[in-house]
C-alpha positions in Angstrom: 89.4 33.2 123.7 88.9 34.2 120.1 91.6 36.8 119.3 89.3 38.9 117.0 86.5 39.0 119.6 89.0 40.0 122.2 90.0 43.0 120.1 86.3 43.9 119.8 85.9 43.6 123.6 89.0 45.8 124.1 87.6 48.4 121.7 84.3 48.4 123.6 86.1 49.0 126.9 88.2 51.8 125.3 85.1 53.4 123.9 83.3 53.4 127.2 86.3 54.6 129.1 86.5 57.6 126.7 82.8 58.2 127.0 82.4 57.8 123.3 79.3 55.6 123.6 77.9 52.3 124.8 79.6 49.0 125.4 80.0 47.9 121.8 83.1 46.9 119.8 83.5 45.4 116.3 86.3 44.1 114.2 86.4 43.4 110.4 88.8 40.7 109.2 90.0 39.7 105.8 92.0 36.5 105.4 92.7 36.2 109.1 94.1 39.9 109.0 92.4 42.8 110.9 91.2 45.4 108.5 89.4 47.7 111.0 88.6 47.9 114.7 85.9 50.2 116.1 83.9 51.0 119.2 80.6 52.8 119.5 81.0 56.5 118.9 77.4 57.8 119.2 78.1 60.1 122.2 81.5 61.3 121.1 80.4 62.2 117.6 76.7 63.0 118.2 75.9 60.6 115.5 73.2 58.1 116.2 74.4 55.9 113.4 78.0 55.6 114.7 77.5 52.1 116.1 80.7 50.0 116.3 79.7 47.9 113.4 78.9 51.0 111.2 82.1 52.6 112.1 84.1 49.4 111.4 82.4 49.0 108.0 83.1 52.6 107.1 86.7 52.2 108.0 87.1 48.9 106.2 85.5 50.1 103.0 87.7 53.2 103.0 90.8 51.1 103.6 89.8 48.5 101.0 88.5 51.2 98.6 85.4 49.3 97.8 81.8 49.1 99.0 81.5 45.3 98.7 83.4 43.6 101.4 81.8 40.1 101.0 85.2 38.5 101.5 85.4 40.0 105.1 84.1 38.6 108.3 82.8 40.8 111.2 83.1 40.2 114.9 80.8 42.2 117.2 80.5 42.2 120.9 76.7 42.2 120.6 74.1 41.0 118.3 73.8 43.8 115.7 70.8 46.1 115.8 68.6 46.1 112.6 70.5 49.2 111.2 73.9 47.4 111.7 72.6 44.1 110.4 71.3 45.9 107.3 74.7 47.5 106.8 76.4 44.2 107.1 74.1 42.8 104.5 74.5 45.7 102.2 78.3 45.4 102.5 77.9 41.8 101.3 79.4 40.1 104.4 78.2 36.6 104.9 80.0 35.8 108.1 79.0 37.4 111.4 80.2 36.4 114.9 78.6 38.1 117.9 78.8 37.7 121.7 75.9 39.1 123.7 72.4 39.1 122.3 69.7 41.7 122.0 68.3 40.6 125.4 71.6 41.2 127.1 71.7 44.6 125.4 68.2 45.4 126.6 69.4 44.9 130.2 72.0 47.6 129.6 69.2 50.0 128.3 69.8 49.3 124.6 66.4 47.9 123.6 65.8 47.4 119.9 62.5 45.6 120.4 60.6 48.7 119.2 62.4 48.7 115.9 61.6 44.9 115.4 58.0 45.8 116.1 58.0 48.6 113.6 59.5 46.2 111.0 56.8 43.6 111.6 53.9 46.1 111.8 53.1 45.5 115.5 54.5 48.6 117.0 52.1 50.8 119.0 53.7 54.2 119.5 53.1 57.9 119.4 56.7 58.5 118.5 56.8 57.0 115.0 53.9 56.5 112.7 55.3 55.7 109.2 53.0 57.0 106.4 53.4 56.4 102.7 53.1 59.7 100.6 53.9 60.4 96.9 54.3 56.7 96.2 54.0 57.0 92.5 56.4 59.8 92.1 58.9 58.2 94.3 58.5 54.7 92.7 59.4 56.3 89.3 62.9 56.9 90.6 63.5 53.1 90.3 62.4 53.2 86.6 64.9 56.0 86.1 67.6 54.1 87.9 66.9 51.0 85.7 67.2 53.1 82.5 70.6 54.6 83.7 73.2 53.1 81.4 76.2 53.9 83.6 74.7 52.8 86.9 76.8 50.7 89.3 74.7 48.0 90.8 75.2 47.4 94.5 
C-alpha cells in the first residue's frame, strides 16, 4: 500500500466520521515529505469549494508561503473534479496520483458529468445557462493587466 495514499484514505474516513463531507482525502508531498493532509469539508464548513484537494492545496501553499507548488505531488482518493483539477493545474503540480475514478464517485452520488458537458458545450439543463455579457468591457481588463508594470504572473 502506498503510504501517502493510505494517509489520504485515512483522512477521507476521518472526514466522513466527523460528518464534514464526502469520502474524499488528499495529501500533498514535497521530496517524500508530507506537507498537508486534508479531507472533504463541504458540509462542515458550508463551502462548496472545500473539496479535499482544494483544502490540501490551500494548506500547502500557506505552509510553503507560495502559490506555485510545482515541486509537489498530490495524492487523492478519487479522480479530481474539474474544479480541483484546475486548482492542481494552477498550483503548477505535474504529478497527480488518484485511486477511485469519476465513475466510482458517481455511484456514490458525486456525479461531475454535468460539469464535463457544460465544458464541452453539450449540457442540456435549465439549471445553468452560461451567457456572455459585456465582453468588450471585461476583455479590456486583460489589456490593463498586461500594462501593469508590477504584476506578478501566475
